[in-house]
N, C-alpha and C positions, 0 to 999 in steps of 0.2 A: 183701479184695482186696489184691493186691500192687502197691504203687506204685514206679515208677521215675521217672527224670528227665522222660522224654517219653511214657512209656507206663503202662499198668496191666494186670495180669491178673486176670481175674474168672472165676468159674464160667460154664460154658456154660447157656444157656437154650433152651428149644424154640423161641423166636423167632430164634435164630441159624441154624436149620437151612436156610432158603432160601438165606442167603448161602454156606453150606457146600457145598449142591449146586451152586451156580454155580462155585464155586472148583474143586470136584472133578470137574467136567465140562470144565474148561479145560485143553487139551492141555499148554500151557506150565507151568501149575502141577503137573500130573501128572508132568512129567519128573523132578521132584526128589523124589517121594514113593512112586513105583513102583505105583500103582493102574493098571490097565490097561483097565478096562471102565467105561462111563458109569454113574453112579449116579443112580437116581430119588429123588425126594421120599419116598416110601414106605420105600425102603431105608435112606435117612438116618435117618428117623424110627425105624425098627427098630434101627439102630445106637445111636441116642440112649437108646432104652429100656434096651438091653443096657449101655451105659455107666453109667447110673444104678444098676445093681447092682454095680458096682466099687466098691472102697474109695475114699473121697473123695481120698486122695493120689494116686490113678491116674486121675481124671477129668480130661479136657482143660480147660485154662484158655484163655479167649479173650484174644488180644492186642489191645488198644485204644490208639488214639493220639487225643490231644485236638485238635481242630479247632474253633477259637473257643471256644464253650461246650460243645459236643457231643462225645461219646466215640464214635469210629468203630471198629468190629472191622475188623482187617486180617489176622488169622491166628489160629493156636492152637498150643498147646504142651502138653505132658503127659509125665508120668513113666509108664512102663509096666514090667511085670515086676519090681516092687520085691521084692528078696530081703532080708527084714528081718534075718535072721541075719548075712548078708554085708554089710549096709548098702550095698547097690548098687542102682542102677536104671538103666534105659534111657531116654533122653529122645528125644522126636521134636518137630519144630516144622514149621510150614508158614506162609509168608506168602502168603495167597491173593489179596490185593489187589495186583496186579502194578504199579499206579502208585506203590506204596510200597516196591518193591524197591530195593536198593542205597541205602538211606538210613540204615542201621544200626539199624533197628527190631528185626530179628532178632537181631542181637548183644546188644542191650539186653534183649530178652526172655530170651535164654539166660542172661545174667548174673543177671537176677532170679530165673530158675529154679534156677540154681545156688546162689544165696544161700539160697533157700528150701529147697533140698535139704540143704545142708550145715548151715545154722543152724537150721532149724525141724524138718526130719525126721531129723537126725542121719545123714545118708548119709555114707559114706566115699568112695565111687566112683560117678561117673555116666559113662555111656558111650553111644555112639551108632553107628549105621551110616549111611554116606553113599556114594552112587554116585561113582565116580572121574571120572565125566563131569559132575560138578557143581562146578566150581572155586569158584564164588560162595559156596556153602554151606561147602565146606572151609576157604575164608579166613575166613569168619565164626566158625567153630568154633575154628579157631586163634587168633582174636582174642579168643575168650572163655576161652582157656586149655587147649583140648582138645589132646592129644598123639596123634600117630599111633602105634598099637599093633599093627596087623595089617592084613592084606590077603586078602580073599577072592576068588580069581581066578574070573572069569566066573560070579559068584554070582547075577546077575539078568539076565533076558531082557527087553529093552526095545527097541522100534522095530526088530525084526528081527535083534538081535544081543545077544550076551552082553556084560555090563559087569561090571567088577570092583567090589567093594564094600569100602570102607575101614572099618576099625574104629578109633574114637578115644575117648579117655577122659580124665578129669580127676579127680584124687584130692583130698581134702580138703586134704592137706598141701601140694599144688601150687597150690591156688586162692587167688587174691588178690582180694579184694572190691573 
């Protein structure tokens, strides 16, 4: 597990799937991640089986917060498309429990993931894509040290309209733990 001040990141378990199905069928949660169709439990179970075939470095980590003595899952985060020669990876995050939005848990999780990527995996560059219509996420990524590096115009279709997608990254040399 990877521990922060208020959160921890742990490996995903089959028991997490019902919670993921709830998150991924919530229209507000979906606005930030771009899935457009409802997901069933069997689809999520199939996804889980496929994820277990990925290298461990590219398997999602559950974001948990401590409430009293219990750890409560609130989202997940993962590296994807790790290019080992280039020492680069894309990162994705979702806070699925909406009652924990705007409390800094996503920013803390991203900082932990960057620390893991740069210190443990020896990455040099971590990048992400974010919808221009998601100012809360953009602010969180900037807070974590991500720099705007590009703009893909009308690259995603959502809610009957095309939205721009921003490219952001942070380099090891720019990152401050």
